C-alpha positions in Angstrom: 27.5 -10.3 -30.1 24.9 -7.9 -28.6 25.2 -6.6 -25.0 22.1 -8.5 -24.1 23.4 -11.9 -25.3 26.8 -11.2 -23.7 25.2 -10.4 -20.3 23.8 -13.8 -19.5 23.8 -16.2 -22.5 22.4 -19.1 -20.4 19.4 -17.1 -19.1 17.0 -18.8 -21.5 18.1 -22.2 -20.2 16.6 -21.7 -16.7 13.9 -19.3 -17.7 12.1 -21.0 -20.6 10.9 -24.1 -18.8 9.2 -22.4 -15.9 7.7 -19.7 -18.2 6.5 -22.4 -20.6 4.7 -24.2 -17.8 3.2 -20.9 -16.5 2.0 -19.9 -19.9 0.2 -23.2 -20.5 -1.2 -23.4 -17.0 -4.6 -21.9 -18.0 -5.2 -24.5 -20.7 -4.2 -27.4 -18.4 -6.5 -26.1 -15.7 -9.4 -25.8 -18.1 -8.8 -29.3 -19.4 -8.9 -30.5 -15.7 -12.3 -28.9 -15.3 -11.3 -25.7 -13.4 -13.9 -22.9 -13.9 -13.2 -20.8 -17.0 -12.7 -17.6 -15.1 -10.2 -19.1 -12.7 -8.3 -20.9 -15.5 -8.0 -17.7 -17.5 -6.8 -15.7 -14.5 -4.0 -18.3 -13.9 -2.1 -16.6 -16.8 -1.5 -13.6 -14.6 0.9 -15.8 -12.6 3.2 -15.7 -15.6 4.2 -12.1 -15.1 5.5 -12.1 -11.6 7.5 -15.2 -12.5 8.9 -13.5 -15.6 9.8 -10.5 -13.5 11.6 -12.5 -10.9 13.5 -14.5 -13.5 14.4 -11.3 -15.3 15.8 -9.8 -12.2 18.2 -12.7 -12.0 19.4 -12.3 -15.6 21.8 -9.4 -15.1 20.4 -6.7 -17.4 17.2 -6.4 -15.3 13.6 -7.6 -15.5 12.6 -5.5 -18.5 15.9 -5.6 -20.5 16.1 -9.3 -20.0 13.2 -9.7 -22.5 13.9 -6.6 -24.7 11.1 -4.6 -23.0 13.3 -1.7 -21.6 11.7 1.7 -22.4 14.1 2.8 -25.1 14.5 2.7 -28.9 11.2 4.7 -29.2 9.4 1.7 -27.9 6.0 3.5 -27.6 6.1 4.6 -31.2 6.9 1.1 -32.5 4.1 -0.3 -30.3 1.5 2.1 -31.6 2.5 2.1 -35.2 2.7 -1.6 -35.6 -0.5 -2.1 -33.6 -2.3 0.1 -36.1 -0.6 -1.7 -39.0 -1.8 -5.1 -37.7 -5.4 -3.8 -37.2 -5.5 -2.4 -40.7 -4.0 -5.7 -42.0 -6.6 -7.8 -40.2 -9.4 -5.7 -41.6 -8.0 -6.0 -45.1 -7.5 -9.7 -44.7 -11.2 -10.1 -43.7 -12.3 -7.9 -46.6 -10.2 -9.9 -49.1 -11.4 -13.2 -47.6 -15.0 -12.2 -48.0 -14.4 -11.2 -51.6 -12.7 -14.5 -52.3 -15.3 -16.5 -50.5 -13.1 -17.6 -47.7 -15.3 -15.9 -45.2 -19.1 -15.4 -45.1 -20.3 -12.0 -44.0 -23.6 -11.7 -42.2 -23.5 -7.9 -41.6 -23.4 -6.0 -38.4 -23.6 -8.0 -35.2 -26.6 -6.0 -34.0 -25.4 -5.2 -30.6 -23.9 -1.9 -29.3 -20.3 -1.9 -28.3 -19.5 0.6 -25.6 -16.2 2.0 -24.3 -16.1 -0.7 -21.6 -16.2 -3.4 -24.2 -13.4 -1.9 -26.2 -11.3 -1.6 -23.1 -12.0 -5.2 -22.2 -11.0 -6.4 -25.7 -7.8 -4.4 -25.5 -7.0 -6.0 -22.1 -7.9 -9.6 -22.8 -5.8 -9.6 -26.0 -2.9 -7.6 -24.5 -2.2 -10.0 -21.7 -1.8 -13.3 -23.6 0.0 -11.5 -26.5 2.6 -10.1 -24.1 3.1 -13.4 -22.3 3.6 -15.3 -25.5 6.0 -12.7 -26.9 8.1 -12.9 -23.7 8.1 -16.7 -23.9 8.8 -17.2 -27.6 11.0 -14.2 -28.3 12.0 -12.1 -25.3 13.5 -15.0 -23.4 16.0 -15.6 -26.3 17.2 -12.0 -26.5 20.2 -13.0 -24.4 20.8 -16.4 -26.0 23.4 -17.3 -28.6 20.6 -17.0 -31.2 20.8 -13.2 -30.8 24.2 -13.2 -32.6 22.5 -13.5 -36.0 19.3 -11.9 -37.2 18.4 -14.7 -39.6 19.0 -17.4 -37.0 17.1 -15.5 -34.3 14.1 -14.9 -36.5 13.8 -18.4 -37.9 14.6 -20.1 -34.5 12.1 -18.0 -32.5 9.5 -18.5 -35.3 10.0 -22.3 -34.9 9.6 -21.9 -31.1 6.4 -19.9 -31.7 5.0 -22.8 -33.8 5.9 -25.5 -31.2 4.5 -23.4 -28.4 1.0 -23.9 -29.9 1.1 -27.5 -28.6 -2.7 -27.7 -28.5 -3.0 -26.8 -32.3 -0.2 -28.9 -33.8 -2.6 -31.6 -34.8 -4.4 -29.2 -37.1 -2.1 -29.9 -40.1 0.5 -28.3 -42.2 -1.5 -25.1 -43.0 -1.7 -24.4 -39.3 2.0 -24.8 -38.9 2.7 -22.7 -42.0 0.5 -19.9 -40.7 2.0 -19.9 -37.3 5.5 -19.9 -38.8 4.7 -16.8 -40.8 3.3 -15.2 -37.8 6.5 -16.0 -35.9 8.6 -14.6 -38.7 6.8 -11.3 -38.7 6.9 -10.9 -35.0 10.5 -12.0 -34.6 11.6 -9.7 -37.5 9.9 -6.8 -35.8 11.8 -7.5 -32.6 15.1 -7.9 -34.3 14.9 -5.0 -36.7 13.8 -2.5 -34.0 15.6 -3.9 -31.0 12.6 -3.8 -28.8 10.0 -6.5 -28.1 7.3 -3.8 -27.9 7.4 -3.7 -31.7 6.7 -7.4 -32.0 3.9 -6.9 -29.4 2.4 -4.2 -31.5 1.9 -6.6 -34.4 0.8 -9.5 -32.3 -1.6 -7.6 -30.0 -3.0 -5.6 -32.9 -3.8 -8.7 -34.9 -5.4 -10.4 -31.9 -7.4 -7.3 -30.9 -8.7 -6.7 -34.4 -9.9 -10.3 -34.7 -11.8 -10.0 -31.4 -13.2 -6.6 -32.3 -14.4 -7.7 -35.7 -16.1 -10.7 -34.1 -17.9 -8.4 -31.7 -19.0 -5.9 -34.3 -19.6 -7.9 -37.4 -21.0 -11.4 -38.2 -18.2 -13.2 -40.1 -18.0 -17.0 -40.4 -15.1 -19.0 -41.8 -16.1 -20.8 -45.0 -12.8 -22.2 -46.2 -10.5 -22.7 -43.2 -7.4 -23.8 -45.1 -7.7 -20.7 -47.4 -8.1 -18.4 -44.4 -4.9 -19.8 -42.8 -2.9 -19.3 -46.0 -4.3 -15.8 -46.4 -3.4 -14.9 -42.8 0.1 -16.2 -43.4 0.5 -14.1 -46.5 -0.7 -11.0 -44.7 1.9 -11.5 -42.0 4.6 -11.9 -44.6 3.4 -8.6 -46.0 3.6 -7.0 -42.6 7.1 -8.4 -42.3 8.1 -6.7 -45.5 6.7 -3.4 -44.2 8.8 -3.7 -41.1 11.9 -4.3 -43.2 11.1 -1.3 -45.4 10.6 1.1 -42.5 13.6 -0.1 -40.5 16.3 -0.5 -43.1 17.4 3.2 -42.7 16.7 3.1 -38.9 19.8 4.9 -37.8 21.9 1.9 -37.1 19.4 -0.2 -35.2 20.6 -3.6 -36.1 19.1 -6.2 -33.8 19.9 -5.9 -30.1 23.0 -3.7 -30.3 21.5 -1.2 -28.0 23.0 1.6 -25.9 23.5 0.9 -22.2 20.7 1.8 -19.9 
């Protein structure tokens, strides 16, 4: 059993529910007719709640979710962010070649530094919140005793967390499951949630950046979902390859802070 799971194995029982409600508050607010800006800003309430719950967990507000600044967290964040950006660009290029996307050329508008910063920020916040909710919360749970169980279970939670998209069919579920496997595997293999965030944030940022810079339309939605799933499984294999000789980093067996 890892030190985190031993510290407070029931943490997830009282943390998941409030965090789930806080995460979905913006969507609920939007559906109730709240102004878009106000509804989006409601997600910021997630973070003080997560901090307060984390303080009650025993290990601390960052360690509770696997976010403590250790295990070369910054290197994993940066490296896997870049991997996801490259993977997204490659997925678009392959999709255009296969006819899954239709490319219309440059968007025709200049993108300044402020726009890039805004894209980084608006993709970072929801990515971090979702990683805390669907993976970080369970770092102290009994799921953390087994890498396979942890990755599969948190991937399933990730799928179910997309409650507003579950009606889109099996390809949507399959895509989300593969996303969850890649992100959960990055967390488990490196021992830091920052690695999962690198993949998650990088993929979301690249999608927004490509939309801003290039005209790309989805032509075959089902094919795009399967392609995105396959690319994430490819990233998962890269994570396995670069961590298998990682100096004994197996899951959450981390040194004490």
